[in-house]
N, C-alpha and C positions, 0 to 999 in steps of 0.2 A: 504494500500500500504506500502511496505517496512517493513513488520512485521519481516522478517528475520534479526536478529541482525548482522549476518555475512555479509550479502549483504550490509547493511547500513554501517558497519565498513569499508568494502572494498571500497565503493563509497567515504566515507569521506577521506580515505587515498589517493585515486586517486585524489580527488579535492585539497587536501593539496599539493600533488606533483605537480599538474598543477599550483597552485599558486606559488610554488617555481620556476618552469620553466619560468613563466611569469616574475618574478622578475629577473631571469637570462637573459632573452631577453632584458629587460630594461637596465641591466648593460652592455650587449654586445653592445647595440646601443650607450650608453654613452661613451663606450670605443672604439668606431669606429671599431668594429670587422668586418671581411669580411661578405658581404651580404650572401654568401653561407652558412656560419655558422648560421647566424640569421635565414635564411629561413628553415634550417634543424630543428632548435629548434621550430619554428612556426609550422612546419609539425608535430612534435612530440606532441605538445600541442593540435593541431587539432585532431589528432588520439586519444589522451587520452580523450578529451571531447566527441568525438563520442562514445567511449567505455562506458563512464558513461551514456550517453544518451541511448545507446542500452540496458544497464542493466535496466534502469528505464522503457523503453518502453516494454521490455520483461515482467517485473514484473507487469506493469499496464495491459498489454494485457492478461496475465494469470489470473489476478484478475477479469478482466471484463468477460473473456470467461468462467470462472467457475461459474458465476452467473446463476441462473435458470431464464428462461424466459426472455432472452434479448430482448429488443424492437428493432425495426428497427432503431430508432433514436440512441439508444445506440451503435449499431453496426456501424452505419454511423459515429458517433463521434469518436469511436475507430479508424476506418479507416482513418479519417481525421487527427487524431493525428499522426498516423504512417506515413502517406504520408508527412505531414508537417515536421516531423523530418528527413525524408530521402532526402528532397530537399536540 
C-alpha cells in the first residue's frame, strides 16, 4: 500500500495542513471568534480528512482488487472497510 511516493507526499502534506487548521481552530476558540467562523474551519478540516481517507481507500481497494484469486473473505473485508469509512 502507498508505494507511490507522490501519493504519500500528497497525503503527508494534506495531514500537515489539517494539523495547522486544527491549531487555528484552537486559537479561534481561545480568542472567542464567532461560532460561524469556527464551524467553517471545522467543515474544512472534515473535508480534508475525508479526502485523505478517500485516497487511502482508493489505493487499498486497487491493491486488493488487483490480487489474483481473491477469496470471498477478502472481498467481504474490503467491502466492510469501504462501508465503515463512508459512514
